[in-house]
C-alpha positions as CSV (number, residue, x, y, z in Angstrom):
1,M,2.1,-12.3,-34.3
2,S,2.7,-9.2,-35.2
3,S,4.6,-8.7,-38.0
4,E,6.1,-4.8,-37.3
5,P,9.3,-4.5,-37.8
6,Q,11.7,-4.5,-34.9
7,N,12.4,-0.8,-34.5
8,T,8.2,-0.1,-34.0
9,P,7.9,0.9,-30.3
10,L,5.1,0.0,-27.9
11,V,3.5,2.9,-25.7
12,I,1.8,1.5,-22.6
13,L,0.1,4.5,-20.4
14,G,-0.9,3.7,-17.4
15,F,-4.4,5.6,-16.1
16,D,-4.0,4.0,-12.7
17,A,-7.6,3.0,-10.9
18,A,-9.4,5.1,-13.5
19,D,-12.8,4.5,-13.7
20,P,-13.7,2.8,-16.9
21,R,-17.1,4.9,-16.9
22,L,-15.4,8.2,-16.2
23,L,-13.1,7.4,-18.6
24,R,-15.6,6.4,-21.9
25,R,-17.9,9.2,-20.8
26,W,-15.4,11.9,-20.4
27,A,-14.1,10.8,-23.9
28,Q,-17.2,10.7,-25.8
29,E,-17.9,13.7,-23.9
30,G,-14.2,15.8,-25.5
31,H,-13.3,15.8,-22.2
32,L,-10.3,13.4,-22.8
33,P,-9.3,14.3,-26.4
34,T,-5.4,11.7,-26.5
35,L,-7.8,8.8,-25.2
36,A,-10.8,9.8,-27.3
37,S,-8.5,9.8,-30.3
38,I,-6.8,6.1,-29.5
39,M,-10.4,4.8,-29.1
40,Q,-11.5,6.1,-32.3
41,R,-8.5,5.0,-34.2
42,G,-8.2,1.3,-32.7
43,C,-10.3,-0.5,-30.1
44,W,-11.3,-0.5,-26.5
45,A,-12.5,-2.9,-23.9
46,Q,-13.5,-3.5,-20.3
47,T,-10.5,-5.9,-18.6
48,G,-11.9,-8.3,-16.5
49,G,-11.7,-11.6,-14.7
50,P,-10.0,-13.4,-11.4
51,E,-7.5,-11.8,-11.6
52,L,-9.2,-8.1,-10.8
53,A,-11.3,-9.4,-7.8
54,L,-9.0,-7.5,-5.6
55,E,-6.9,-4.2,-6.0
56,H,-3.3,-5.4,-4.6
57,G,-1.5,-7.3,-7.6
58,V,-3.4,-6.3,-10.1
59,W,-1.0,-4.2,-12.0
60,H,1.5,-7.2,-10.6
61,S,-0.4,-9.6,-12.2
62,L,-0.7,-7.7,-15.3
63,F,2.7,-7.0,-16.1
64,S,4.3,-9.8,-15.2
65,G,1.8,-12.6,-17.0
66,I,1.8,-14.4,-13.7
67,S,-1.4,-15.5,-11.8
68,R,-2.7,-14.7,-8.2
69,G,-2.5,-17.9,-8.0
70,R,1.5,-18.6,-7.9
71,H,2.7,-15.2,-7.0
72,G,0.5,-14.7,-3.8
73,Y,-0.2,-11.3,-3.7
74,H,-3.0,-10.1,-2.5
75,Y,-2.9,-7.2,0.2
76,F,-0.6,-5.4,2.2
77,R,-1.2,-7.1,5.0
78,Q,-0.6,-10.9,4.7
79,L,-0.4,-13.8,6.1
80,K,2.5,-15.1,6.9
81,P,2.6,-19.2,5.5
82,R,2.4,-21.6,8.3
83,S,2.4,-19.1,10.8
84,Y,-0.1,-16.9,12.8
85,D,1.7,-14.3,12.2
86,L,1.0,-10.7,9.9
87,Q,3.4,-9.5,7.3
88,S,3.3,-6.3,5.8
89,V,4.1,-7.1,2.2
90,H,4.9,-5.4,-1.6
91,G,4.4,-6.8,-5.1
92,S,7.4,-5.8,-5.9
93,E,8.9,-8.6,-3.3
94,T,7.3,-11.9,-5.3
95,D,8.8,-13.8,-7.3
96,A,6.8,-12.8,-10.8
97,P,9.2,-10.6,-13.3
98,P,7.5,-7.9,-15.6
99,F,7.8,-8.8,-19.1
100,W,9.9,-6.7,-20.1
101,A,12.7,-8.8,-17.7
102,S,12.1,-11.0,-20.8
103,L,14.0,-7.7,-23.2
104,R,17.4,-8.7,-21.4
105,D,20.1,-9.1,-24.1
106,R,17.3,-8.6,-27.2
107,G,18.8,-5.1,-28.1
108,K,16.1,-3.4,-27.4
109,R,16.1,0.0,-25.0
110,V,13.1,0.5,-22.3
111,V,11.9,3.8,-20.7
112,V,9.6,2.1,-17.5
113,M,8.1,4.9,-15.2
114,D,6.3,3.8,-11.7
115,A,4.8,0.8,-12.7
116,P,3.4,-0.2,-9.6
117,D,4.1,-3.2,-7.4
118,V,7.3,-3.4,-9.3
119,A,10.8,-3.8,-8.9
120,L,13.8,-2.7,-10.8
121,V,15.0,-5.1,-13.7
122,P,18.9,-5.3,-13.3
123,G,20.9,-5.2,-16.8
124,L,18.4,-3.8,-19.2
125,A,19.1,-1.2,-21.4
126,G,17.3,2.2,-21.0
127,A,16.0,3.9,-17.7
128,Q,13.6,2.6,-14.9
129,F,11.7,4.1,-12.3
130,V,10.4,3.2,-9.3
131,N,8.0,4.5,-6.3
132,W,8.9,8.1,-8.0
133,A,5.6,9.5,-7.6
134,I,2.9,6.7,-6.6
135,H,-0.5,6.0,-5.3
136,R,-0.3,5.9,-1.1
137,G,-3.4,5.1,0.5
138,W,-3.7,4.1,3.9
139,V,-0.7,1.7,4.3
140,P,2.7,1.6,6.1
141,Y,5.2,2.8,4.5
142,H,7.3,-0.2,2.9
143,A,11.0,-0.5,2.5
144,A,10.1,-1.8,-1.1
145,E,8.5,1.5,-1.6
146,M,11.5,3.7,-1.7
147,P,12.4,5.5,-5.0
148,A,15.2,4.2,-6.8
149,S,16.4,3.5,-10.3
150,E,18.5,1.9,-13.0
151,P,21.3,3.1,-13.3
152,A,21.1,4.3,-9.8
153,D,21.8,7.7,-10.3
154,L,18.9,8.6,-13.2
155,L,16.9,9.7,-10.1
156,H,19.0,12.4,-9.0
157,E,19.1,13.6,-13.0
158,A,15.4,13.6,-12.7
159,N,15.5,15.8,-9.7
160,R,17.4,18.1,-11.2
161,V,15.5,18.3,-14.2
162,A,11.9,18.9,-12.8
163,G,12.4,18.5,-9.4
164,P,11.5,16.0,-6.9
165,P,7.4,14.9,-6.8
166,L,5.1,16.1,-4.1
167,Q,4.4,12.8,-1.5
168,I,0.8,13.0,-1.3
169,I,-1.2,11.0,1.0
170,E,-5.2,10.3,0.9
171,V,-6.7,12.4,3.3
172,P,-10.1,10.7,3.7
173,N,-11.9,13.2,6.3
174,A,-10.2,16.2,4.3
175,D,-11.9,19.5,4.6
176,P,-12.6,21.9,1.4
177,P,-9.4,23.8,1.8
178,Q,-7.5,20.3,2.3
179,N,-9.1,18.9,-0.5
180,H,-8.5,21.9,-2.7
181,R,-4.7,21.7,-1.5
182,I,-4.7,18.0,-2.4
183,R,-6.1,19.0,-5.9
184,R,-3.5,21.3,-6.7
185,D,-0.7,19.0,-5.6
186,L,-2.3,16.4,-7.7
187,L,-2.2,18.6,-11.2
188,R,1.2,19.9,-9.8
189,R,2.4,16.6,-10.1
190,V,1.1,15.2,-13.5
191,E,3.0,18.0,-14.5
192,T,6.3,17.3,-13.2
193,K,6.2,13.4,-13.9
194,G,4.7,14.4,-17.5
195,A,8.1,16.7,-17.8
196,V,10.2,14.0,-16.6
197,A,8.8,11.2,-19.0
198,R,9.3,13.1,-21.8
199,W,13.0,14.3,-20.8
200,L,13.1,10.1,-21.0
201,V,12.0,9.5,-23.4
202,E,14.2,12.0,-25.7
203,R,17.1,10.4,-23.9
204,E,16.4,7.1,-24.5
205,R,14.6,6.8,-27.6
206,P,13.2,3.2,-26.5
207,D,11.4,0.5,-28.2
208,L,9.3,-0.1,-25.2
209,V,7.6,3.0,-22.8
210,V,5.4,2.2,-19.7
211,I,4.7,5.2,-17.8
212,C,1.7,4.9,-15.1
213,L,0.5,8.3,-13.8
214,C,-0.7,7.5,-10.2
215,E,-2.4,10.4,-9.8
216,S,-6.2,9.5,-10.7
217,H,-6.0,7.0,-8.2
218,T,-5.5,9.2,-5.2
219,A,-8.2,11.5,-7.2
220,G,-10.8,9.0,-7.5
221,H,-10.6,8.4,-3.7
222,Q,-10.1,11.6,-2.4
223,F,-12.9,13.4,-4.0
224,W,-15.1,10.2,-5.3
225,R,-17.8,11.9,-2.6
226,Y,-18.4,15.3,-5.0
227,C,-18.2,13.3,-8.1
228,A,-22.0,13.7,-9.5
229,E,-21.5,11.1,-12.6
230,V,-21.0,8.5,-9.9
231,S,-21.4,9.2,-6.6
232,A,-24.5,8.0,-4.9
233,H,-23.5,10.0,-1.3
234,R,-22.6,13.6,-2.8
235,P,-22.0,16.1,0.8
236,A,-24.4,19.3,0.7
237,G,-22.6,21.5,-1.5
238,D,-20.1,20.8,-4.3
239,H,-17.6,22.9,-2.2
240,G,-16.1,24.1,-6.0
241,L,-14.6,20.0,-6.1
242,A,-17.5,18.4,-8.6
243,H,-15.3,18.1,-10.7
244,A,-11.7,17.5,-9.2
245,I,-11.7,13.8,-10.5
246,R,-11.8,15.3,-14.2
247,E,-9.6,17.6,-13.9
248,V,-6.8,15.1,-12.6
249,Y,-8.1,13.0,-15.8
250,Q,-7.8,16.0,-18.2
251,A,-4.5,16.9,-16.4
252,I,-3.0,13.3,-17.3
253,D,-4.8,13.1,-20.5
254,R,-2.6,16.2,-21.7
255,Q,0.5,14.7,-20.8
256,M,-0.2,11.9,-22.5
257,G,-0.4,13.7,-25.4
258,L,2.2,15.7,-25.4
259,L,4.3,12.8,-24.4
260,L,3.1,11.0,-27.8
261,A,3.9,14.0,-29.9
262,Q,7.1,13.0,-29.6
263,I,7.4,9.6,-30.1
264,P,7.4,7.8,-34.0
265,P,3.6,7.8,-35.0
266,T,4.4,4.1,-35.8
267,A,4.1,3.8,-32.5
268,N,1.3,0.9,-30.8
269,V,-0.3,2.7,-28.2
270,V,-2.0,1.2,-25.4
271,V,-3.8,2.7,-22.5
272,I,-4.7,0.7,-19.6
273,S,-6.3,1.4,-15.9
274,S,-6.0,-1.2,-13.5
275,L,-9.6,-1.2,-11.7
276,G,-12.3,1.1,-11.8
277,L,-13.8,2.7,-7.9
278,A,-17.3,2.1,-6.5
279,D,-19.0,3.3,-3.0
280,H,-17.8,1.1,-0.2
281,Y,-16.9,2.1,3.3
282,P,-14.9,-0.4,5.6
283,T,-15.9,-3.3,7.1
284,G,-13.4,-5.3,8.3
285,G,-14.9,-4.7,11.7
286,L,-18.3,-6.8,10.9
287,L,-16.4,-9.9,9.7
288,E,-14.1,-10.3,13.0
289,A,-17.5,-10.0,14.7
290,F,-19.2,-13.0,12.4
291,C,-15.7,-14.9,12.8
292,R,-16.2,-14.1,16.7
293,R,-20.3,-14.3,17.3
294,L,-21.0,-17.2,15.2
295,G,-18.1,-19.4,17.3
296,Y,-15.7,-19.9,14.2
297,Q,-12.9,-18.5,15.8
298,A,-12.2,-18.7,19.9
299,P,-11.5,-15.9,22.2
300,A,-8.1,-16.7,23.9
301,E,-8.7,-18.6,27.3
302,R,-7.9,-15.7,30.1
303,G,-4.5,-17.4,31.5
304,P,-2.5,-15.4,34.2
305,V,-2.4,-11.4,34.8
306,S,1.0,-10.6,32.9
307,F,2.5,-7.5,34.1
308,R,3.9,-6.5,30.9
309,P,3.5,-2.7,30.2
310,M,1.1,-3.5,27.1
311,A,-0.6,-6.3,28.6
312,L,-1.4,-4.4,31.6
313,A,-2.9,-1.7,29.1
314,R,-5.1,-4.2,27.1
315,R,-7.1,-5.0,30.1
316,V,-7.4,-1.7,32.0
317,V,-7.6,0.8,29.5
318,P,-11.2,0.7,27.4
319,E,-11.2,0.2,24.0
320,A,-11.9,3.6,23.0
321,W,-9.4,5.3,24.4
322,R,-7.0,2.3,23.5
323,I,-7.9,3.3,19.5
324,A,-7.6,7.0,19.8
325,L,-4.0,6.8,21.8
326,S,-3.1,4.5,18.5
327,R,-3.4,7.8,16.3
328,H,-0.1,9.5,17.8
329,L,2.1,6.1,17.1
330,S,3.7,5.5,14.1
331,R,1.7,3.0,11.1
332,E,4.3,0.5,11.6
333,R,4.4,0.7,15.1
334,R,0.6,0.1,14.6
335,E,0.9,-2.5,12.7
336,R,3.3,-4.2,14.7
337,L,0.7,-4.1,17.9
338,L,-2.5,-5.6,15.2
339,A,0.0,-8.6,14.5
340,Q,0.4,-9.0,18.4
341,Q,-3.0,-8.6,18.9
342,F,-4.1,-11.0,16.1
343,R,-1.7,-13.7,17.4
344,S,-2.8,-13.2,21.0
345,A,-6.6,-12.8,21.1
346,T,-7.9,-16.4,19.7
347,N,-7.7,-19.5,21.1
348,W,-6.1,-21.5,18.0
349,R,-6.7,-24.9,19.2
350,K,-10.8,-24.6,18.8
351,T,-11.1,-22.4,16.5
352,T,-12.4,-23.5,12.6
353,A,-12.2,-20.7,11.1
354,F,-10.5,-17.0,11.1
355,V,-10.8,-13.3,9.8
356,V,-7.5,-11.8,8.6
357,P,-7.7,-7.8,9.1
358,S,-8.5,-5.8,6.1
359,F,-10.1,-2.8,5.4
360,Y,-12.7,-3.6,2.4
361,T,-12.2,-6.6,0.9
362,G,-12.7,-9.9,3.9
363,F,-10.5,-12.7,4.1
364,L,-11.4,-15.9,6.0
365,R,-9.2,-18.2,6.5
366,V,-9.8,-22.3,7.4
367,N,-7.8,-23.3,10.2
368,L,-6.9,-26.3,8.4
369,R,-4.5,-28.9,10.1
370,G,-1.5,-29.1,8.5
371,R,-1.1,-25.6,6.8
372,E,-1.8,-24.3,10.1
373,P,0.3,-24.5,13.0
374,E,-2.6,-25.7,15.4
375,G,-5.5,-26.6,12.7
376,I,-7.8,-28.5,13.7
377,V,-9.8,-28.9,10.6
378,E,-9.4,-31.7,9.0
379,P,-7.9,-31.6,5.2
380,G,-11.1,-33.2,2.6
381,A,-14.5,-33.3,3.9
382,Q,-14.5,-31.8,6.9
383,Y,-12.4,-28.2,5.4
384,E,-15.4,-28.6,2.5
385,A,-17.9,-28.9,5.1
386,V,-16.3,-25.9,6.9
387,L,-16.1,-24.0,3.7
388,Q,-19.9,-24.7,3.1
389,R,-21.3,-23.4,6.6
390,L,-19.1,-20.3,6.2
391,E,-20.8,-19.4,2.5
392,A,-24.5,-20.3,3.8
393,D,-23.7,-18.1,7.2
394,L,-22.1,-14.9,5.0
395,R,-25.6,-15.1,2.1
396,Q,-28.2,-14.8,5.8
397,L,-25.9,-11.7,6.5
398,M,-29.0,-8.6,5.9
399,D,-28.4,-4.7,6.1
400,P,-30.9,-3.8,8.3
401,Q,-30.7,0.0,7.0
402,T,-31.6,-1.4,3.1
403,G,-33.5,-4.7,3.9
404,Q,-31.0,-6.4,1.4
405,P,-28.3,-9.2,1.6
406,A,-25.0,-7.4,2.9
407,I,-22.6,-9.6,0.6
408,E,-22.0,-9.2,-2.6
409,K,-20.4,-12.3,-3.8
410,V,-18.0,-15.2,-2.2
411,M,-15.2,-16.2,-3.9
412,R,-13.3,-19.6,-3.4
413,M,-9.7,-18.7,-4.1
414,G,-8.4,-22.5,-4.1
415,E,-11.2,-23.5,-7.0
416,V,-10.7,-20.0,-8.9
417,F,-7.2,-20.0,-9.1
418,G,-6.3,-24.0,-9.3
419,C,-4.5,-24.2,-6.0
420,T,-7.1,-25.9,-3.6
421,P,-6.1,-25.8,-0.7
422,P,-4.3,-22.1,-1.1
423,E,-0.5,-21.7,0.8
424,V,-0.8,-17.9,0.3
425,L,-4.1,-16.7,-0.4
426,P,-6.9,-16.9,1.7
427,D,-10.4,-19.8,1.6
428,L,-12.3,-17.6,1.3
429,V,-12.1,-13.7,-0.8
430,V,-15.5,-12.0,0.4
431,H,-16.8,-9.4,-1.4
432,W,-19.3,-6.8,0.6
433,K,-22.1,-5.0,-1.4
434,S,-21.4,-1.5,-2.1
435,C,-23.4,1.0,-0.7
436,A,-23.6,4.5,0.0
437,H,-23.7,4.8,3.8
438,F,-21.2,3.1,6.7
439,V,-22.9,-0.2,7.6
440,D,-22.4,-0.1,11.1
441,R,-24.1,-3.2,12.1
442,V,-25.8,-6.7,9.8
443,V,-28.1,-9.0,11.4
444,H,-27.7,-13.2,10.9
445,P,-30.4,-15.5,12.3
446,Q,-28.5,-16.4,15.0
447,A,-26.9,-12.6,16.2
448,E,-26.5,-8.8,15.9
449,L,-22.5,-8.4,14.5
450,V,-22.2,-4.3,15.5
451,Q,-18.8,-2.6,14.1
452,A,-17.5,0.7,15.4
453,R,-16.3,3.4,13.0
454,P,-12.7,2.8,12.4
455,E,-10.0,5.6,12.2
456,F,-9.1,5.6,8.2
457,C,-13.4,5.4,6.9
458,R,-13.1,6.4,2.9
459,D,-16.1,6.0,1.3
460,S,-15.1,4.3,-1.7
461,D,-13.1,1.1,-2.8
462,H,-13.1,-0.7,-6.3
463,S,-14.3,-2.2,-8.8
464,D,-13.3,-5.7,-10.4
465,H,-13.2,-4.0,-14.0
466,G,-10.6,-2.1,-15.6
467,F,-9.8,-0.5,-19.1
468,L,-7.9,-1.0,-21.8
469,A,-7.6,1.6,-25.2
470,A,-5.2,-0.1,-28.1
471,A,-4.1,1.8,-31.7
472,G,-1.4,1.3,-34.1
473,P,-0.1,-0.2,-37.1
474,A,-0.4,-3.3,-35.5
475,I,-4.1,-3.4,-33.8
476,R,-6.6,-4.4,-36.2
477,Q,-9.7,-4.4,-34.0
478,R,-11.8,-1.2,-33.8
479,G,-14.4,-0.3,-32.0
480,Q,-15.7,-1.6,-28.5
481,I,-14.6,-5.7,-28.3
482,E,-15.1,-8.4,-25.8
483,E,-13.4,-8.2,-22.7
484,V,-10.2,-8.9,-22.0
485,A,-8.0,-10.9,-19.0
486,A,-5.4,-9.8,-17.3
487,L,-3.4,-12.3,-18.0
488,D,-3.4,-11.9,-21.5
489,L,-2.4,-8.5,-21.5
490,A,2.0,-9.3,-21.1
491,P,1.8,-12.1,-24.1
492,T,0.4,-9.8,-26.1
493,F,2.5,-6.9,-25.0
494,L,5.7,-9.1,-25.9
495,A,3.7,-10.0,-29.4
496,L,4.0,-6.1,-30.4
497,L,7.5,-5.9,-29.7
498,N,8.2,-9.0,-31.6
499,E,9.2,-11.3,-28.9
500,P,7.9,-15.1,-27.8
501,K,6.1,-15.9,-25.3
502,P,8.0,-16.6,-22.4
503,T,6.9,-20.5,-21.0
504,H,5.8,-19.1,-17.3
505,M,2.9,-16.6,-18.8
506,T,0.0,-19.1,-18.6
507,G,-2.3,-15.7,-20.8
508,A,-2.4,-16.4,-24.5
509,V,-1.5,-13.4,-26.9
510,L,-5.3,-11.7,-28.3
511,D,-4.3,-12.7,-31.8
512,A,-7.8,-11.3,-32.9
513,L,-7.0,-8.0,-31.3
514,L,-3.3,-7.8,-33.5
515,Q,-2.7,-7.5,-37.6
């Protein structure tokens, strides 16, 4: 436990989805002097563990200290428990408050800005912003993602001080002129966010600062193909974008430096990235073909012809035409249509396992009796046998273009998180092997599985490791240290504030890290 005086500030700076390899390399090369200074004065590490196996929910677990096995958030589209309904989910809706909720009535002031997946905490002294300038990929806008502040009028004041932030959405198929515009917008928004962050800190004089800069997340995906340091599929000609990711990282590093310059030198400072990036293309169609072609997920039986417009359209209009037409619909409407198709396209009374639709990482669910509405697989030995068969079939999938196995690893969520069988989480999480090409087919001894190229076809997804650097009077360690588990961070942050660990946190204070 830290013995620092209670007025020692703690500053946590989020470098959202900044790749650990790039952070280390560019800090060592002098491109990120603020980060390099923290690493030299203190320590740094890779973060890892099962909480980082999925992108959605990483920040949620990290800031709350509560495991996915309890909060259940793992994707923006999840299966509603005890049903075959798909629902849009946001991390802020789960019952897992961030660690700074423990500071209520503790005489400490906070400045929290754009902590991903986190809701406002009423009753805290200081200032909080959510969803002001966050990363937005290809997901439907959710009601929980609307910008808000505490106090409520602070949002208006921030917009008056620096102007409203640009709302930037990924465009995977952007041409070079579009990419240059996105790059300029990201750099402008980093400056705007830095100005507001400094204004808030000057105004509040907080004990705790949590500022997340999400532009690194958007830049990483948008310009991954141009980044020669990591990408295996750089296009012919870099179009002046070879250093676009680095430029955004540098802009963030500059704003971090400016912010730290106005904070007392006695502050303990932590820079943290949620996850890195890797070469990946969508694989959702392949996993659906896997379940269908290998007999796990039975097709719906054809009943009497329905004369409802949507039912007729599905029968008459070719699939390629339906996909093209759907692009003109709102994302919310497309999600509703997907949910309708998901429910109606399967004969649940003959299905042993099914796929929950996703883009990259795969989610498989056993149709378990007592958990699913029409489950047919008995708990116990039969459930275990289905899991074993799924795992064996997945291991046999081969990418004919490389001649290598297509699957990197398969995780049983019940075993990983101690909740067998899981109520909310998938039974199996499937990680496809990183590759620099779109995989339109894989081969199984019993079938060839194919997928069409989806509308959203980004060439990168996330790795399962993040990054941490820490320095300050309470930080004892120097240089690189052993891997840090995500759930240990929230109790350690509280220790740095001289606050006890709540009983609901399962992680441990990193005593070896602290003086």
